N, CA, C and O atoms as CSV, one atom per row, in Angstrom:
chain,resi,resn,atom,element,x,y,z
A,1,MET,N,N,-18.305,-3.269,6.113
A,1,MET,CA,C,-17.272,-2.356,6.880
A,1,MET,C,C,-16.626,-0.917,6.465
A,1,MET,O,O,-15.893,-0.609,5.525
A,2,GLU,N,N,-17.059,-0.328,7.294
A,2,GLU,CA,C,-16.229,1.170,7.236
A,2,GLU,C,C,-14.949,1.055,7.079
A,2,GLU,O,O,-14.681,-0.115,7.353
A,3,THR,N,N,-13.610,1.852,6.670
A,3,THR,CA,C,-12.366,2.034,6.991
A,3,THR,C,C,-12.999,3.363,7.413
A,3,THR,O,O,-14.061,3.947,7.198
A,4,ASP,N,N,-11.540,3.648,8.319
A,4,ASP,CA,C,-11.206,5.110,8.738
A,4,ASP,C,C,-10.491,5.691,7.481
A,4,ASP,O,O,-9.545,5.233,6.839
A,5,ARG,N,N,-11.275,6.922,7.301
A,5,ARG,CA,C,-10.820,7.432,6.236
A,5,ARG,C,C,-9.596,8.618,6.461
A,5,ARG,O,O,-9.343,9.653,5.844
A,6,ASP,N,N,-9.154,8.156,7.291
A,6,ASP,CA,C,-7.488,8.826,7.618
A,6,ASP,C,C,-6.185,7.977,7.353
A,6,ASP,O,O,-5.000,8.301,7.293
A,7,GLU,N,N,-6.855,6.738,7.214
A,7,GLU,CA,C,-5.377,5.577,6.612
A,7,GLU,C,C,-6.671,4.680,5.619
A,7,GLU,O,O,-7.740,4.125,5.874
A,8,PRO,N,N,-5.667,4.987,4.149
A,8,PRO,CA,C,-6.258,4.560,3.317
A,8,PRO,C,C,-5.612,2.545,3.162
A,8,PRO,O,O,-4.431,2.206,3.237
A,9,ASP,N,N,-6.457,1.868,3.011
A,9,ASP,CA,C,-5.930,0.483,3.204
A,9,ASP,C,C,-5.202,0.011,2.143
A,9,ASP,O,O,-5.466,0.479,1.035
A,10,PHE,N,N,-3.990,-1.156,2.289
A,10,PHE,CA,C,-3.245,-1.265,1.466
A,10,PHE,C,C,-3.733,-1.718,-0.008
A,10,PHE,O,O,-3.109,-1.557,-1.057
A,11,THR,N,N,-4.834,-2.246,0.143
A,11,THR,CA,C,-5.386,-2.835,-1.281
A,11,THR,C,C,-5.488,-1.891,-2.258
A,11,THR,O,O,-5.094,-2.127,-3.400
A,12,THR,N,N,-6.368,0.005,-1.686
A,12,THR,CA,C,-6.578,0.868,-2.562
A,12,THR,C,C,-5.245,1.823,-3.082
A,12,THR,O,O,-5.095,2.517,-4.087
A,13,LEU,N,N,-4.350,1.522,-1.913
A,13,LEU,CA,C,-2.948,2.036,-2.678
A,13,LEU,C,C,-2.603,1.223,-3.755
A,13,LEU,O,O,-2.603,1.580,-4.933
A,14,SER,N,N,-2.269,-0.029,-3.268
A,14,SER,CA,C,-1.614,-1.334,-4.215
A,14,SER,C,C,-2.326,-0.909,-5.608
A,14,SER,O,O,-1.764,-0.134,-6.381
A,15,ASP,N,N,-3.603,-1.469,-5.880
A,15,ASP,CA,C,-4.018,-0.927,-6.806
A,15,ASP,C,C,-3.895,-0.146,-7.886
A,15,ASP,O,O,-3.776,-0.453,-9.072
A,16,ALA,N,N,-3.960,1.522,-7.036
A,16,ALA,CA,C,-3.413,2.307,-7.527
A,16,ALA,C,C,-1.841,2.563,-8.387
A,16,ALA,O,O,-1.603,3.121,-9.458
A,17,VAL,N,N,-1.012,1.937,-7.461
A,17,VAL,CA,C,0.052,2.046,-8.070
A,17,VAL,C,C,0.464,1.122,-9.328
A,17,VAL,O,O,1.225,1.263,-10.286
A,18,ARG,N,N,-0.559,-0.076,-8.785
A,18,ARG,CA,C,-0.064,-1.138,-9.947
A,18,ARG,C,C,-0.790,-0.756,-11.597
A,18,ARG,O,O,-0.476,-1.372,-12.616
A,19,ALA,N,N,-1.602,0.161,-11.561
A,19,ALA,CA,C,-2.555,0.621,-12.715
A,19,ALA,C,C,-1.290,1.904,-13.271
A,19,ALA,O,O,-1.056,1.955,-14.479
A,20,TRP,N,N,-0.807,2.535,-12.650
A,20,TRP,CA,C,0.560,3.260,-12.894
A,20,TRP,C,C,1.651,2.670,-13.996
A,20,TRP,O,O,2.121,3.100,-15.049
A,21,TYR,N,N,1.822,1.380,-13.155
A,21,TYR,CA,C,2.766,0.550,-13.716
A,21,TYR,C,C,2.670,-0.059,-15.263
A,21,TYR,O,O,3.477,-0.081,-16.192
A,22,ARG,N,N,1.070,-0.626,-15.078
A,22,ARG,CA,C,0.404,-1.121,-16.302
A,22,ARG,C,C,0.381,-0.071,-17.036
A,22,ARG,O,O,0.653,-0.293,-18.216
A,23,PHE,N,N,0.074,1.374,-16.668
A,23,PHE,CA,C,-0.229,2.621,-17.809
A,23,PHE,C,C,0.885,2.799,-18.455
A,23,PHE,O,O,0.828,3.008,-19.667
A,24,TYR,N,N,2.073,2.755,-17.818
A,24,TYR,CA,C,3.138,3.208,-18.316
A,24,TYR,C,C,4.422,1.983,-18.934
A,24,TYR,O,O,5.545,2.103,-19.423
A,25,GLU,N,N,3.567,0.874,-18.604
A,25,GLU,CA,C,4.305,-0.722,-19.160
A,25,GLU,C,C,5.718,-0.581,-18.506
A,25,GLU,O,O,6.775,-0.545,-19.136
A,26,LEU,N,N,5.606,-0.520,-17.409
A,26,LEU,CA,C,6.537,-0.577,-16.570
A,26,LEU,C,C,6.990,-2.278,-15.270
A,26,LEU,O,O,6.234,-2.797,-14.449
A,27,ASP,N,N,7.956,-2.535,-15.501
A,27,ASP,CA,C,7.851,-3.239,-13.964
A,27,ASP,C,C,8.037,-3.035,-12.995
A,27,ASP,O,O,9.082,-2.430,-12.755
A,28,PRO,N,N,7.233,-3.377,-11.977
A,28,PRO,CA,C,7.475,-2.607,-10.824
A,28,PRO,C,C,8.944,-2.793,-9.929
A,28,PRO,O,O,9.451,-3.898,-9.735
A,29,LYS,N,N,9.560,-1.423,-9.395
A,29,LYS,CA,C,10.832,-1.401,-8.954
A,29,LYS,C,C,10.769,-0.641,-7.521
A,29,LYS,O,O,9.860,0.153,-7.279
A,30,ASP,N,N,11.597,-0.881,-6.770
A,30,ASP,CA,C,11.728,-0.805,-5.576
A,30,ASP,C,C,11.786,0.911,-5.169
A,30,ASP,O,O,11.269,1.266,-4.110
A,31,GLY,N,N,12.347,1.776,-5.942
A,31,GLY,CA,C,12.526,3.069,-5.683
A,31,GLY,C,C,11.654,3.953,-6.172
A,31,GLY,O,O,11.362,5.007,-5.607
A,32,LEU,N,N,11.113,3.489,-7.449
A,32,LEU,CA,C,10.072,3.968,-8.025
A,32,LEU,C,C,8.933,3.848,-7.096
A,32,LEU,O,O,8.148,4.796,-7.075
A,33,SER,N,N,8.698,2.779,-6.277
A,33,SER,CA,C,7.187,2.544,-5.489
A,33,SER,C,C,7.332,3.011,-4.524
A,33,SER,O,O,6.239,3.313,-4.045
A,34,ASN,N,N,8.362,3.338,-3.737
A,34,ASN,CA,C,8.247,3.950,-2.631
A,34,ASN,C,C,7.650,5.416,-2.995
A,34,ASN,O,O,6.562,5.761,-2.534
A,35,VAL,N,N,8.282,6.119,-3.698
A,35,VAL,CA,C,7.549,7.738,-4.463
A,35,VAL,C,C,6.082,7.225,-4.671
A,35,VAL,O,O,5.157,7.836,-4.135
A,36,LEU,N,N,5.859,6.146,-5.418
A,36,LEU,CA,C,4.602,6.249,-6.160
A,36,LEU,C,C,3.373,6.399,-4.890
A,36,LEU,O,O,2.348,7.079,-4.942
A,37,CYS,N,N,3.858,5.526,-3.760
A,37,CYS,CA,C,3.074,4.568,-2.503
A,37,CYS,C,C,2.921,6.469,-1.682
A,37,CYS,O,O,1.765,6.743,-1.362
A,38,GLN,N,N,3.781,7.380,-1.454
A,38,GLN,CA,C,3.787,7.801,-0.518
A,38,GLN,C,C,2.942,9.212,-1.427
A,38,GLN,O,O,2.407,10.169,-0.867
A,39,ALA,N,N,3.020,9.000,-2.833
A,39,ALA,CA,C,2.068,10.086,-3.769
A,39,ALA,C,C,0.920,9.482,-3.442
A,39,ALA,O,O,0.088,10.173,-2.854
A,40,ALA,N,N,0.689,8.456,-3.657
A,40,ALA,CA,C,-1.028,7.812,-3.233
A,40,ALA,C,C,-1.422,8.090,-2.208
A,40,ALA,O,O,-2.651,8.158,-2.193
A,41,ILE,N,N,-0.801,8.361,-0.993
A,41,ILE,CA,C,-0.946,8.397,0.370
A,41,ILE,C,C,-1.608,10.061,0.625
A,41,ILE,O,O,-2.377,10.612,1.413
A,42,ASP,N,N,-0.924,10.364,-0.359
A,42,ASP,CA,C,-0.856,12.069,-0.427
A,42,ASP,C,C,-2.457,12.223,-0.771
A,42,ASP,O,O,-3.274,12.622,0.059
A,43,PHE,N,N,-2.862,11.757,-2.440
A,43,PHE,CA,C,-3.198,11.877,-3.089
A,43,PHE,C,C,-4.817,11.235,-2.452
A,43,PHE,O,O,-5.926,11.607,-2.834
A,44,TYR,N,N,-4.608,10.512,-1.723
A,44,TYR,CA,C,-5.659,9.718,-0.879
A,44,TYR,C,C,-6.544,11.066,0.200
A,44,TYR,O,O,-7.632,11.594,-0.032
A,45,HIS,N,N,-5.407,11.362,1.611
A,45,HIS,CA,C,-5.705,12.591,1.922
A,45,HIS,C,C,-6.401,13.734,1.512
A,45,HIS,O,O,-7.282,14.394,2.063
A,46,ALA,N,N,-5.583,13.879,-0.027
A,46,ALA,CA,C,-6.313,15.163,-0.725
A,46,ALA,C,C,-7.638,15.015,-1.161
A,46,ALA,O,O,-8.098,15.870,-1.918
A,47,GLY,N,N,-8.421,13.926,-0.752
A,47,GLY,CA,C,-9.669,13.754,-1.365
A,47,GLY,C,C,-9.607,12.333,-2.504
A,47,GLY,O,O,-10.539,11.533,-2.409
A,48,HIS,N,N,-8.855,12.147,-3.219
A,48,HIS,CA,C,-9.198,10.923,-3.980
A,48,HIS,C,C,-9.060,9.586,-3.416
A,48,HIS,O,O,-8.035,8.950,-3.173
A,49,PRO,N,N,-10.534,9.217,-3.222
A,49,PRO,CA,C,-10.773,8.080,-1.815
A,49,PRO,C,C,-10.920,6.548,-2.946
A,49,PRO,O,O,-11.006,5.452,-2.392
A,50,THR,N,N,-10.934,6.618,-4.302
A,50,THR,CA,C,-10.966,5.135,-4.798
A,50,THR,C,C,-9.212,4.910,-5.735
A,50,THR,O,O,-8.385,5.641,-6.281
A,51,PRO,N,N,-9.376,3.626,-5.486
A,51,PRO,CA,C,-7.682,3.287,-6.518
A,51,PRO,C,C,-8.147,3.845,-7.915
A,51,PRO,O,O,-7.127,4.410,-8.310
A,52,GLY,N,N,-9.005,3.990,-8.785
A,52,GLY,CA,C,-9.160,4.730,-9.776
A,52,GLY,C,C,-8.864,6.419,-9.869
A,52,GLY,O,O,-8.321,6.963,-10.831
A,53,ASP,N,N,-9.321,7.070,-8.715
A,53,ASP,CA,C,-8.997,8.265,-8.575
A,53,ASP,C,C,-7.805,8.562,-8.152
A,53,ASP,O,O,-7.318,9.594,-8.614
A,54,ILE,N,N,-7.057,7.828,-7.248
A,54,ILE,CA,C,-5.490,8.054,-6.705
A,54,ILE,C,C,-4.266,7.530,-8.387
A,54,ILE,O,O,-3.135,7.913,-8.684
A,55,ALA,N,N,-5.264,6.507,-9.117
A,55,ALA,CA,C,-4.389,5.795,-10.306
A,55,ALA,C,C,-4.331,6.879,-11.169
A,55,ALA,O,O,-3.296,7.116,-11.791
A,56,THR,N,N,-5.468,7.661,-11.294
A,56,THR,CA,C,-6.094,8.775,-12.706
A,56,THR,C,C,-4.788,10.228,-11.786
A,56,THR,O,O,-3.874,10.560,-12.541
A,57,ALA,N,N,-4.780,10.683,-10.871
A,57,ALA,CA,C,-3.760,11.441,-9.953
A,57,ALA,C,C,-2.405,11.080,-10.316
A,57,ALA,O,O,-1.628,11.988,-10.614
A,58,LEU,N,N,-1.938,9.625,-10.335
A,58,LEU,CA,C,-0.589,9.322,-10.173
A,58,LEU,C,C,-0.369,9.554,-11.522
A,58,LEU,O,O,0.628,10.260,-11.675
A,59,ILE,N,N,-0.958,9.206,-12.662
A,59,ILE,CA,C,-0.422,8.958,-13.945
A,59,ILE,C,C,-0.278,10.645,-14.739
A,59,ILE,O,O,0.499,11.041,-15.608
A,60,GLY,N,N,-1.408,11.361,-13.983
A,60,GLY,CA,C,-1.352,12.730,-14.309
A,60,GLY,C,C,-0.296,13.399,-14.042
A,60,GLY,O,O,0.183,14.212,-14.832
A,61,THR,N,N,0.250,13.102,-12.757
A,61,THR,CA,C,1.267,13.765,-11.843
A,61,THR,C,C,2.930,12.794,-12.223
A,61,THR,O,O,4.065,13.271,-12.190
A,62,TYR,N,N,2.738,12.105,-12.385
A,62,TYR,CA,C,4.176,11.572,-12.585
A,62,TYR,C,C,3.592,10.838,-14.104
A,62,TYR,O,O,2.573,10.155,-14.199
A,63,VAL,N,N,4.265,11.090,-14.896
A,63,VAL,CA,C,4.061,11.207,-16.569
A,63,VAL,C,C,5.544,10.447,-16.601
A,63,VAL,O,O,6.554,11.148,-16.658
A,64,GLY,N,N,5.655,8.909,-16.562
A,64,GLY,CA,C,6.240,8.123,-17.581
A,64,GLY,C,C,7.612,8.082,-15.682
A,64,GLY,O,O,7.456,8.612,-14.582
A,65,ILE,N,N,8.380,7.483,-16.061
A,65,ILE,CA,C,9.543,6.745,-15.050
A,65,ILE,C,C,10.671,8.096,-14.848
A,65,ILE,O,O,11.511,7.991,-13.955
A,66,HIS,N,N,10.649,9.195,-15.605
A,66,HIS,CA,C,11.423,10.510,-15.203
A,66,HIS,C,C,11.117,10.985,-14.236
A,66,HIS,O,O,11.808,11.413,-13.311
A,67,ALA,N,N,9.640,10.931,-14.428
A,67,ALA,CA,C,8.910,12.268,-13.408
A,67,ALA,C,C,8.645,11.468,-12.143
A,67,ALA,O,O,7.716,11.970,-11.510
A,68,THR,N,N,9.307,10.077,-11.408
A,68,THR,CA,C,9.626,9.384,-10.467
A,68,THR,C,C,11.211,9.848,-9.760
A,68,THR,O,O,11.595,9.358,-8.698
A,69,ARG,N,N,11.969,10.797,-10.496
A,69,ARG,CA,C,13.075,10.872,-10.057
A,69,ARG,C,C,13.335,12.132,-8.715
A,69,ARG,O,O,14.021,13.075,-9.110
A,70,VAL,N,N,13.016,12.203,-7.687
A,70,VAL,CA,C,12.838,12.832,-6.941
A,70,VAL,C,C,14.369,13.307,-6.374
A,70,VAL,O,O,14.175,13.950,-5.342
A,71,ASN,N,N,15.494,13.241,-6.608
A,71,ASN,CA,C,16.729,13.839,-6.245
A,71,ASN,C,C,17.425,14.741,-7.419
A,71,ASN,O,O,18.481,15.347,-7.240
A,72,ALA,N,N,16.670,14.746,-8.674
A,72,ALA,CA,C,17.312,15.789,-9.876
A,72,ALA,C,C,17.562,16.952,-9.153
A,72,ALA,O,O,16.638,17.209,-8.382
A,73,PRO,N,N,18.585,17.834,-9.125
A,73,PRO,CA,C,19.207,19.227,-8.677
A,73,PRO,C,C,17.878,20.199,-9.580
A,73,PRO,O,O,17.309,21.195,-9.133
A,74,THR,N,N,17.675,19.633,-10.749
A,74,THR,CA,C,17.454,20.582,-11.044
A,74,THR,C,C,16.224,20.333,-12.387
A,74,THR,O,O,16.325,19.143,-12.685
A,75,SER,N,N,15.221,20.943,-13.208
A,75,SER,CA,C,14.555,20.307,-13.883
A,75,SER,C,C,14.958,19.894,-15.187
A,75,SER,O,O,14.401,18.929,-15.709
A,76,ALA,N,N,16.192,20.743,-15.982
A,76,ALA,CA,C,16.694,20.266,-16.775
A,76,ALA,C,C,17.833,19.172,-16.830
A,76,ALA,O,O,18.641,18.945,-17.730
A,77,ALA,N,N,17.623,18.439,-15.356
A,77,ALA,CA,C,18.710,17.155,-15.246
A,77,ALA,C,C,17.459,15.894,-15.754
A,77,ALA,O,O,17.809,14.857,-16.318
A,78,VAL,N,N,16.468,16.110,-15.538
A,78,VAL,CA,C,15.576,15.432,-16.146
A,78,VAL,C,C,15.751,14.697,-17.517
A,78,VAL,O,O,15.624,13.525,-17.873
A,79,HIS,N,N,16.142,16.027,-18.225
A,79,HIS,CA,C,16.333,15.704,-19.900
A,79,HIS,C,C,16.907,14.368,-20.256
A,79,HIS,O,O,17.075,14.062,-21.437
């Protein structure tokens, strides 16, 4: 079965986001999942087609829980 390249399937995104949580040994939380899921969709559209590719991009981009904080006014606020 072929899937539409423009729309990632739920399993692909879910597997990638769960891999991020496992890598950083964190429990899933709604606020974090929203950021990670949106980033996973963006990575998919940027050419990362598999859960492993997306997970690698998430892990490299969002290094731990503090990197998911999108409302910090400055980079110094994350310290």
